C-alpha positions as CSV (number, residue, x, y, z in Angstrom):
1,M,-182.9,5.6,72.6
2,S,-183.3,8.3,75.2
3,I,-183.0,11.9,74.4
4,L,-181.2,14.3,76.6
5,R,-181.6,18.0,76.5
6,P,-178.2,19.6,76.0
7,H,-176.5,20.7,79.2
8,P,-174.7,24.0,79.6
9,V,-171.0,24.0,78.9
10,A,-168.9,25.3,81.8
11,L,-166.2,26.7,79.6
12,P,-167.6,27.9,76.3
13,I,-165.3,28.2,73.2
14,G,-165.5,31.4,71.3
15,P,-164.0,31.9,67.8
16,R,-160.7,33.3,69.3
17,T,-160.2,30.4,71.7
18,A,-161.1,27.9,69.0
19,A,-158.4,29.4,66.7
20,V,-155.8,29.0,69.5
21,L,-156.9,25.4,70.1
22,L,-156.5,24.8,66.4
23,V,-153.0,26.2,66.5
24,A,-152.1,24.1,69.5
25,S,-153.4,21.0,67.8
26,V,-151.5,21.7,64.6
27,A,-148.3,22.3,66.5
28,G,-148.9,19.0,68.4
29,L,-149.5,17.1,65.1
30,M,-146.3,18.5,63.6
31,M,-144.4,17.6,66.8
32,L,-145.7,14.0,66.6
33,C,-145.6,13.4,62.8
34,W,-142.3,15.0,61.9
35,P,-140.6,11.5,61.2
36,L,-143.1,10.8,58.4
37,L,-142.7,14.3,56.8
38,L,-138.9,14.6,57.1
39,E,-136.9,14.5,53.9
40,A,-133.5,13.1,54.5
41,S,-130.7,11.4,52.6
42,P,-128.7,8.4,53.7
43,G,-126.0,9.5,56.1
44,D,-127.8,12.6,57.2
45,R,-128.0,13.2,60.9
46,V,-131.6,13.1,61.9
47,E,-132.7,14.9,65.1
48,P,-136.1,15.7,66.5
49,P,-137.3,19.3,66.0
50,F,-136.8,20.4,69.6
51,V,-138.3,23.8,68.8
52,F,-141.7,22.1,69.1
53,L,-140.9,21.0,72.6
54,A,-140.5,24.6,73.5
55,L,-143.4,25.9,71.3
56,L,-146.1,23.5,72.6
57,P,-146.0,24.6,76.3
58,L,-146.1,28.2,75.2
59,V,-149.1,27.5,73.0
60,M,-150.8,25.8,76.0
61,V,-150.2,28.8,78.2
62,V,-151.9,30.9,75.5
63,V,-154.8,28.5,75.5
64,L,-155.3,28.8,79.2
65,A,-155.1,32.6,79.0
66,E,-157.6,32.7,76.2
67,M,-160.0,30.5,78.0
68,G,-159.6,32.5,81.2
69,E,-160.4,35.6,79.1
70,G,-163.4,33.9,77.7
71,G,-165.2,33.4,81.0
72,M,-163.4,31.0,83.3
73,D,-164.2,32.3,86.8
74,S,-163.1,31.0,90.2
75,R,-165.9,28.3,90.3
76,V,-164.8,26.8,87.0
77,L,-161.1,27.1,88.0
78,A,-161.9,25.3,91.3
79,V,-163.6,22.4,89.4
80,L,-160.6,22.2,87.0
81,G,-158.2,22.1,90.0
82,V,-160.1,19.4,91.8
83,L,-160.5,17.2,88.7
84,S,-156.8,17.7,87.8
85,A,-155.8,16.6,91.3
86,I,-158.0,13.6,91.3
87,N,-156.7,12.5,87.9
88,A,-153.1,13.0,89.1
89,V,-153.8,10.6,92.0
90,L,-155.6,8.1,89.8
91,R,-152.8,8.0,87.3
92,G,-150.3,7.4,90.1
93,L,-152.4,4.4,91.3
94,G,-152.5,2.8,87.9
95,A,-149.0,3.9,86.7
96,G,-149.8,2.4,83.3
97,T,-148.9,-1.1,84.6
98,A,-150.0,-3.6,81.9
99,G,-151.9,-0.8,80.3
100,I,-154.1,-0.2,83.3
101,E,-154.8,3.6,83.2
102,L,-157.3,5.2,85.6
103,V,-157.0,8.7,84.3
104,F,-158.8,8.5,81.0
105,F,-162.3,7.6,82.1
106,L,-162.6,10.8,84.2
107,L,-161.1,12.8,81.5
108,V,-163.7,11.5,79.0
109,L,-166.6,12.1,81.4
110,A,-165.5,15.6,82.3
111,G,-165.0,16.5,78.7
112,R,-168.4,15.2,77.9
113,V,-170.1,17.4,80.6
114,F,-168.0,20.6,80.6
115,G,-167.2,20.8,76.9
116,A,-164.3,20.5,74.5
117,G,-162.3,23.4,75.8
118,F,-162.5,22.3,79.4
119,G,-161.5,18.8,78.3
120,F,-158.5,20.1,76.4
121,V,-157.2,22.0,79.4
122,L,-158.0,19.2,81.8
123,G,-155.9,16.8,79.7
124,C,-153.0,19.1,79.9
125,T,-153.2,19.9,83.6
126,S,-153.9,16.3,84.6
127,L,-150.8,14.9,82.9
128,F,-148.7,17.8,84.1
129,A,-149.8,17.4,87.7
130,S,-149.4,13.6,87.7
131,A,-145.8,14.1,86.2
132,L,-145.0,16.4,89.1
133,L,-146.5,14.0,91.6
134,T,-144.7,10.9,90.3
135,A,-141.5,12.5,89.3
136,G,-142.4,11.7,85.7
137,V,-141.2,14.9,84.1
138,G,-139.2,14.3,81.0
139,P,-139.0,14.9,77.2
140,W,-142.1,12.7,76.8
141,L,-144.3,15.0,78.9
142,P,-145.3,17.4,76.2
143,F,-146.4,14.5,74.0
144,Q,-148.5,13.0,76.8
145,M,-150.1,16.4,77.6
146,I,-151.2,17.1,74.0
147,C,-152.5,13.6,73.4
148,A,-154.5,13.6,76.6
149,A,-155.7,17.1,75.8
150,W,-157.1,15.7,72.5
151,V,-158.8,12.9,74.4
152,G,-160.7,15.4,76.6
153,M,-161.4,17.7,73.7
154,G,-162.8,14.9,71.6
155,A,-165.2,13.9,74.3
156,G,-166.6,17.4,74.4
157,L,-167.2,17.3,70.7
158,L,-169.4,14.2,70.8
159,P,-173.1,14.6,69.9
160,R,-174.9,15.9,72.9
161,R,-178.4,14.6,72.0
162,F,-177.9,11.2,73.5
163,G,-178.6,10.2,77.1
164,G,-179.0,7.2,79.4
165,R,-177.6,3.9,78.1
166,A,-177.1,5.3,74.6
167,E,-174.8,8.0,76.0
168,I,-172.8,5.5,78.0
169,A,-172.5,3.2,75.0
170,M,-171.2,6.2,72.9
171,L,-168.7,7.2,75.6
172,V,-167.4,3.6,75.9
173,A,-167.0,3.4,72.1
174,Y,-165.2,6.7,72.0
175,A,-163.0,5.8,75.0
176,V,-161.9,2.6,73.3
177,V,-161.0,4.4,70.1
178,A,-159.3,7.2,72.0
179,S,-157.2,4.7,74.0
180,Y,-155.8,3.1,70.9
181,L,-155.2,6.4,69.2
182,Y,-153.4,7.7,72.3
183,G,-151.1,4.7,72.3
184,L,-150.4,5.0,68.6
185,L,-149.5,8.7,68.9
186,M,-147.3,8.1,71.9
187,N,-145.5,5.4,69.9
188,L,-145.0,7.8,67.1
189,S,-143.3,10.2,69.4
190,S,-140.6,7.7,70.3
191,W,-140.5,5.3,67.4
192,P,-137.5,6.8,65.5
193,F,-135.4,6.5,68.7
194,A,-136.6,3.2,70.1
195,L,-135.3,1.1,67.2
196,G,-132.8,3.5,65.9
197,I,-132.6,5.2,62.4
198,V,-131.4,3.1,59.4
199,V,-130.7,3.9,55.8
200,P,-132.6,2.5,52.8
201,G,-131.8,-1.1,51.9
202,H,-132.4,-2.7,55.3
203,E,-135.4,-4.9,54.3
204,G,-137.6,-6.2,57.0
205,S,-136.6,-3.6,59.6
206,L,-139.3,-1.8,61.6
207,A,-137.0,1.1,62.3
208,Y,-137.5,4.6,60.8
209,V,-135.7,4.8,57.5
210,A,-134.3,8.3,56.8
211,G,-135.3,9.5,53.3
212,A,-137.8,6.7,52.7
213,P,-141.3,7.5,51.2
214,V,-144.0,8.5,53.7
215,L,-146.1,5.4,53.0
216,E,-143.2,3.0,53.6
217,N,-142.3,4.6,56.9
218,A,-146.0,4.7,57.9
219,H,-146.3,1.0,57.1
220,R,-143.2,0.2,59.3
221,F,-144.6,2.3,62.1
222,L,-148.1,0.6,62.0
223,V,-146.5,-2.8,62.1
224,Y,-144.2,-1.7,65.0
225,T,-147.3,-0.4,66.9
226,L,-149.3,-3.6,66.3
227,L,-146.5,-5.8,67.5
228,T,-145.4,-3.8,70.5
229,S,-148.4,-1.9,71.9
230,T,-151.8,-2.5,70.4
231,G,-152.4,-6.0,71.7
232,G,-151.0,-5.2,75.2
233,W,-150.8,-1.8,76.7
234,D,-153.3,-0.1,74.4
235,T,-155.9,-2.9,74.9
236,G,-155.4,-2.8,78.6
237,R,-156.0,1.0,78.6
238,A,-159.1,0.5,76.4
239,V,-160.6,-2.2,78.6
240,T,-159.9,-0.4,81.9
241,T,-161.4,2.9,80.6
242,A,-164.4,1.1,79.2
243,I,-165.2,-0.8,82.3
244,A,-164.7,2.3,84.5
245,I,-167.2,4.3,82.3
246,V,-169.8,1.5,82.4
247,V,-169.5,1.0,86.2
248,L,-168.9,4.5,87.4
249,G,-170.1,6.6,84.4
250,P,-173.7,7.2,85.3
251,A,-173.0,8.3,88.8
252,I,-170.1,10.5,87.9
253,L,-172.0,12.2,85.0
254,T,-174.8,13.1,87.4
255,T,-172.3,14.6,89.9
256,L,-170.4,16.5,87.3
257,R,-173.6,17.9,85.8
258,R,-174.7,19.2,89.2
259,A,-171.3,20.9,89.5
260,A,-171.7,22.2,86.0
261,R,-175.0,23.9,86.7
262,R,-173.4,25.7,89.6
263,A,-170.1,26.6,87.9
264,V,-171.3,27.4,84.4
265,V,-170.6,31.0,83.3
266,Q,-173.0,32.6,81.0
267,R,-171.6,35.0,78.5
268,E,-173.2,38.3,77.4
269,P,-175.7,37.8,74.6
270,A,-173.3,39.6,72.2
271,G,-170.6,37.0,72.7
272,H,-172.0,33.9,71.2
273,A,-170.0,30.8,72.2
274,V,-169.7,27.5,70.4
275,R,-169.2,24.1,71.8
């Protein structure tokens, strides 16, 4: 196992920004998990909490503002813009056909090099830019943005002491897990509407049952995901991302780290930042 000296983070996360990231993540989880937490009776009209669709973009704007206040200068902003544009183009080439996604490997590598905060923002901007480029703007976009943001943020939170082949192996393992989790969370965002909403007593149905216990609905959802997504789209995404990291990862990591050394912004000694 090779040891790598920790690299500087281009976009440090201070306590204030970390708190905003936490708020954004909690809002995203609530937006995704509301079907499992909803208490409803048979016959009730069940609708998604559209307030979260309005809240999440506002929270993301605050995240960008906080990170800009914490030290994002023109150099870091330029790197963010370039990577967002590249990811938007890559996503358009793959278009998710048969699970082939070309956007996640660069998101993982950039999050690894530049840190969790940068990865979070890159996930948001990449999916937003690709939606504009491919006319893919719709009610699903906030879900895609927050899930991709978590993928980039998680890569930045991985242990930084590994290098060489050990680092690539760690990133591949993370990318595979993140690919499946991304698919699971995106399924959760649409599951209550894809199969409709039924009342208790419909045994064997995989649809969301209004008023059913959390564990019962969770079981139905997991079976639905395994049958419709895990073996196909999610596996394709995981394989594509893993292969891209193995083949292109070492060269891209080297390039991104050279850019990081030039773009990194050092805070004043009094403002200690955390990764």
